N, C-alpha and C positions, 0 to 999 in steps of 0.2 A: 332600646328600641331597634327592631330589625327591619323596619320598612313602613311604608305608608300605602294605604289603599284608599282611593277616591271612589265614591259612589255618587253617580249623577241621578237624581230623582228621589225626592222625599215622599214618595207614595208608599203604599203597603209593601210592595216588593223590595224597593230600594232600602227602606228602613229595616225590613226583616233581614236583608243581606248584611247590613251594617251590624245589626245586633248579633247575628249568628257568627259573623267573623270575629267580633269581640269575644264571644263565648269560646270559640275554638282556638283563636290566636290572640290572647290578651296582651301579647308583647307587641302587636302591631298598632300603629296609629290609624284610626279610621275617621274619614271626613266625608260627610254627606253634603252635596251641593244641590240647591234647587232655586230656580228663578223666581218662584212665588214667595209670598210673604207668610205662608202657613204651610204646614205639612198636609199631605193628602188632598191637595187643592182640586185635583181633576178626577180621574176615574175612581180613585179610592174613596171619594166622598160623593160621587154621583152615580152610585150603583144601587141595586135593589135591596142590599142588606141581607141577602140570602146566603147561608152557609150550605153549599151544595153537597149532596151525599155521593155523587158520582153516577147518577142514573143514566145519563145520555151518552157518555163518552166511549169511543171505541176501545175495547179491552186491549191492554198493552201499550196504549198511547201514553205520552207524558201527562196529558190531562187526567186520564183515569188514575194513573199511579200516584201522581202528586196531589190530586184532589183527595183521594182516600187517606193518604198520609197527612195531608194538611188539615183535614177535619179534626182528627184527634189532637194535633198540636194546637189548633186554634181553640178548641173547646177547653183544653187545659189552661191555655194562656188567658182566655177571658175569665175563667174561674179565678185564677190567681190574681187578676187585676180588678176584679169586681165589676166587669163589664157585662151588660145583659147578654144572655145566650139562651134562647128559648127554642126547644125542639117542637115547633108547632106542626110539623109534618107537611108533606106535599102530596097532592093527588095529580096524576097525569091523566087527563080525561079524554077518552075517545067518544066523539059525538056521532060518528057515522061508521059505516062498514070499512071504508078506507083507513080511518083512524085505528079501528080495531086490528086490522091486519098489521099496521106498523107498530102497534102497541106490543106485539109479540117480540119484535126485535129490541125494543126498549127494555122489556123484561129480561131478555137474554143478556143484554149488556149489563144490566144492573146486577144480575146474579154473578156474571163473570167478574165484575169489578169488586165483588164482595160487599155490596150495599146491604146494611143490616136490615133484616126483617121486612124485606120488600115483598108485597103481596098484591095479587090481582083480585079485584072485587067487581061484582056486578052492580046493576043500578041500585039495588037496595043497600048493598054494602057501601056504595058511594054516598047514598043519602044519610046513612048513619054517621059517616065521617064529616060530610058537608051537607047539611039539610037543605040548602038552597041551590045546590049544584046538581045538574042533570047530565047524564051521559049513558051510553050503552055499556061501558066498562071503564075501569080506571086502574092504574097502579098506585099503591099507597106506599110512600116512603116516610115512615114515622120519625126517622131521625134527622130529616132535613130541618134545618134550624134557621133562625134569624139572629142577627147581632147588630151592634153599632160599630160599623167599620171606621168612621172618623175617630171614634174613641180609641179603637185599636191602633190607628196610626199615631195618635198622640201618645199613647202608652209606649209604643215602640221607640218613638223619638226620645221620650224620657229615659228609656233604658239605655239608649246610645249615649246620651249626655251624662247620665249617671255613671256609665262605664268609661268615662273620660274620653269619649269620642266627641266630635263636633258636628252639629247640624247647622249649616250656614244657609239661611234663607235669604232671598233676594240676590242670590249669586248665580248668574246665568253663564253657562259655558258657551263661548262663542267660537272657540277654535281648539283643535286637538292635534298634537304632532308627536311623532315617535321620538324617543331619545335612544341613545346607544344601549341604555339599560333602563327600560321603563317608558314613561309617557309624560307629556307636559300638557296641561290645559290652560287656556286663556279664559279668565273669568271676569265678567263685568259686574260690578257692584256699585250701583248709584252713579254710573258714569266713569268710575275709576276701574282700570283694568290691571289685573294681577295675574302673574304666571305661577302655577302650582305644579310641582313635579311629584310624581309618585311612581312606584314600581308596578302597581296594578291599578286598573280602572275598570269599574263595573258600571255599565250604562243601563239604567232602569227608567228610561225617560218617557215611556208610554206613547203619547200622541206625537212626540218628536224624536223617537228613538232611531228612526231610519236616517234622519239628517245627521244626528250625532255619530251614528255608526259609520256613515260615509265619511265624515270628518276624520274618523280613526282609520280609514282605509278599508272599511267593510264593503260588502257587496251592495250595489244599488237596488238589488232585487231581494226581498219584496219592498214595496212602498206602502207607507201608512196612508190609508184613506179613511177620513173621518165620517162616521155615520151618527147622526143625532137621533137619540131615542127620547121621545116625549111621553109624559105621563099625565093622566088625570088621577084624581083622588075620589074615593067614595065619600059622599057627604057624611059628616060625623054621625048623624042619626041612622045611617044605613050600613055602617061598618059590620053589623051583625050578619050581613049576607055572606061573609066569608070568615071561617074560623082560622084557617092557616094559609096555605099556598095552593093556588089552582092554576095548573099549567096545561098547555095544549100538547098533543102528540106532535113531535117535530115532523115536518114534511121535508124529505131530503132534496126535493126539487127547488126549495126556497132557501135564500141565503140566511134568514134570521128566523127566530122562533115564533114571533107573533105575540099578540096581546095576551097577557095573563094577569091574574089578580094576586097581589102580594101583600100580606100583612107585615107591618113593621113593628119594631120593639116599642114604639110610642103609641101603638094601637091604631094608627092610621092604616089605610089600605090603598095601595097603588093599583091603578088600572093602566096597563100598557106594557111595554112601549111599542110605538111604531118604529120604523127605521128609515130615515131619509138621509140622503147625501148632504152632509154639512158643507157650507160654503166657507167655513173657517175651522181650523183644527181645534179651536176652543170656542166653537160657535154654539152656544147653548140656547140661542134664540133664533127664530126664523130670519130676523133682519141682520144678524151678525154676518159680516163679510170681510174676508181677508183675501185680497186679490192674489197675493203670492201663494197662499195655501190653495186657492181655487185653481189657479193655473197649473200648479204642480199636480193636482188631482186629475184634471180633465186631460192633461197632456200625457199622463202615464199610459203607456200602451195597454196595460192590463185592464184599463177602464172600458175600452171599447167592447171586448167580449162580455164583460160584466153587464154593461148597459144593454147590449143586444139580447142577452139571456133574460134579464130581469126588469125590462122597462115597464111591463104591465104591472108587475108587483110594486115597482117604485111609484107609479102613478097612484095606485091604491093607498100606499103608505103615506103619500103626500096629503091625501084626504084627511088623515089623522091630525096633520098640522093645522088644518083649516076648520075641522068640524068635530065637536064633542060627540055629536050623534054617531059619527063613524066609529069612535071608540066604544060607545055604548052598544052599538049593533054587534061589534066583534065580541064584546064581553057577554052579551046575551046568549051566545052559543052555549055558554057554560052556566050562566046564572039567568034563567029566563025572567025572573022577577025584576031584574035591574032596569030602571027607567032612565031615559035621557037626563032627566032632572036630578038623578042621583050622583052625577059627576060634577066635580068642581076642578078648576085648573090646578095642575100639579107642577112638578119640576121637569128637568131634562138632564140627560147625560150625553156625552160624546164617546163613542166606542172607537178605539184605535184598531181598525181592521187592516191587517196586512194583506195586500193583494199582489200576487205574483205578476211578472211580466207577461205571462200567458193568460192572465185573467183568472187564475186560481185564487179563491178566497181561502187563505191559509187558515186551517182549523186548529191544529195542535200548537202547543207552546213551542217556540223556536228560540234557542240560545246559541249565539254565534261567537266563536273565539277568533279574535284578530290579534295575534301576538299577545302582548300583555293586557289586551282589552277584551272584556266579556260584555256582549250586548244582548239584552233580552229583546229579541226582534219581534216577537209576537206573544202577547200575554192577555188575551181576552178572558172573559168568564170561562172557568172558575178561578181566575188568578187571585182574587181577593181571598177566597176560601183556601187556596193552595199556597199563599204567600210564604208561610213559614217553611213549607216543604220545598218550594222553589229556592228559598234561601239556602237550605241544606244542600240542595243539588249544586248550586253555584259555588258555595264555599268549599264543598268537597273537591271541586275542580281547581280551586285556587291554592289549596294547601297540600 
């Protein structure tokens, strides 16, 4: 044995890093630590289930490069593991002239990123693909897929343990300190605290990565700000309104994408999400409140310019927390036949959004190196799609 690597976070990225490290360096001991009692407890199991093709991302960005690499790796992995993977296709729908103008840029990015078989269609072509969807034009990405990401996380964890690594659940990292050679973490497990030394530490802690990075001596900037995304579902008898994935054209003046319709591998269809500031980093319900989390969020200097720029949008998004009718109205832009009564309550996720001291919403993946510590400081969508490629990127820097 030539050394030990600790990975904090048993989500898709953390588990993928552990698996890749075992593949490249089978001589190393690999230990994954997570405070929850199951793998993939947060963002990895509270996402849309979409395997993104790389349509939106700026060419040359880490998102663009690692998404395109990650799609192929994930497709092969799910096939090997018998996990559902269905290329249902996505349409990015322009409903007005402003959307049409922006659609040209989305098309340019798609082509530059190497998205396979991306095509632009008119109203009739859109109707052929999605009979109940209406728009002036659309981009069709036939290889955009859906999968079962919680099942992927469980399979990755099995790979790690089969490879003689350890996945220690219920183990919360409460302190990190440097050693002369390596790093030591203090871990709390059921009230008992243990020190674990390693020569390398990789932090893939999602909603809490900024706190752990600061423990390791990392930059306080950016700060993780949690945004809750809430969904409704199409009623079971109305899921035929959508064949695949129906997405809006992104508006660069807005911080998030907006309501879309997403088919899942079980046949259900999500409608959403909205995006509201969460009052807890793990706040999946409107009533969830963690005062420490909330104070950290509202006192971060970057939140003032964010609130000043987007308070009107935030007020509109809050309506989605209070009214199914608001969701239905947003979805009717794309599916005019959808009625208020077609929606039933769905789930929610919390997005770990990195916000800079100056109010910048960090868009690209960010990986920070702090001596023997590697911290994934920003990994929003398409991190699930890209997880195996992100792992390659990180492990390449460790070996």
